[in-house]
C-alpha positions, -999 to +999 in steps of 0.1 A: +293+034+655+279+035+691+243+023+696+226+038+723+203+016+745+169+028+751+163+036+786+132+039+807+131+077+802+133+073+763+103+048+766+082+071+785+087+099+760+078+076+731+041+086+722+039+064+692+011+043+707-023+057+700-050+053+725-067+025+706-034+004+707-034+004+746-042-028+762-076-033+778-086-044+813-115-064+825-133-033+835-132-021+799-144-052+785-176-054+807-196-025+790-186-042+755-200-075+767-232-058+782-238-041+747-233-074+729-258-090+753-283-061+746-277-064+707-284-102+710-316-098+731-328-070+706-322-094+677-294-076+661-270-105+665-279-142+658-265-168+681-235-177+662-223-143+658-230-135+694-208-164+705-181-153+682-181-117+693-183-126+731-151-149+724-135-119+708-144-096+736-129-119+762-098-124+744-094-088+730-059-072+737-064-036+727-091-009+728-092-010+690-101-048+691-129-040+715-142-011+695-145-031+663-169-057+681-196-029+686-190-005+657-218-018+635-242-017+664-266+011+673-257+033+702-264+021+736-300+021+744-313+048+768-338+048+795-374+047+786-377+085+793-355+091+763-325+108+777-299+117+753-266+138+753-271+173+740-257+174+704-256+210+699-231+236+713-220+225+748-245+242+772-228+266+797-232+262+834-258+290+834-277+272+807-278+240+825-288+258+857-318+275+837-328+244+821-328+224+854-349+254+869-373+251+842-382+216+851-380+223+890-401+254+889-427+237+871-438+218+904-452+248+923-461+270+891-473+243+867-465+254+831-462+291+838-427+291+853-412+269+825-431+292+800-416+323+813-382+307+812-386+296+776-396+330+764-369+349+783-339+328+784-349+305+754-339+333+729-302+331+738-298+294+744-315+265+723-306+242+751-327+260+777-355+266+752-359+229+743-357+218+780-383+245+791-406+235+761-405+199+774-415+211+809-443+231+795-455+203+773-454+179+804-473+203+827-499+211+798-504+173+793-511+168+831-534+198+832-554+183+803-556+149+819-568+165+852-595+186+834-605+156+813-610+133+843-628+159+863-598+162+888-591+126+892-560+129+872-546+152+898-532+121+914-507+119+886-492+152+899-476+130+927-455+112+898-450+146+881-428+159+910-405+127+909-403+132+872-396+168+872-369+162+900-353+136+875-355+159+845-339+187+865-309+166+873-306+154+836-307+190+825-280+200+851-257+173+837-262+186+801-284+158+789-318+161+771-345+147+791-378+138+772-408+130+794-427+097+783-463+097+770-469+135+768-485+157+741-458+180+725-478+211+719-450+235+721-420+230+699 
């Protein structure tokens, strides 16, 4: 009986390795190490467990080894403005553009532009509706602050332009943006 030796072509065709069995690089270790450091700072890990997991992260051979180190920790913390990936149906390019426009149009039109977009385009896309509602709530909160402070709160509008631009970029990327410290009057 003849035995055939496996050549390079046969090994390239072998798909028995799962993605998790692939060896890791230092670049793949870095986010895991950062997550462990964050978890330790948050008090999710005690000092001994942190040391053990750091050692395991530095000596991990496969992606599965790395994944096991952070599996029981909460997802990575987000920015203070509470951005998150959209968990519904993936927004289309048009949905992302309209959601981004809802934040951007709020700068010159205050709450009117986002409200119109929410009422018109929000019926066909939950993503657009949620982003437009967030922009409406932000602008209404700024308007109320300005009224209550007899116009002095209008200075806050300079910050509003920056936040609106950031929110527009997040909406364009398909993420949900939540403005910090606002009244959520429109759901």
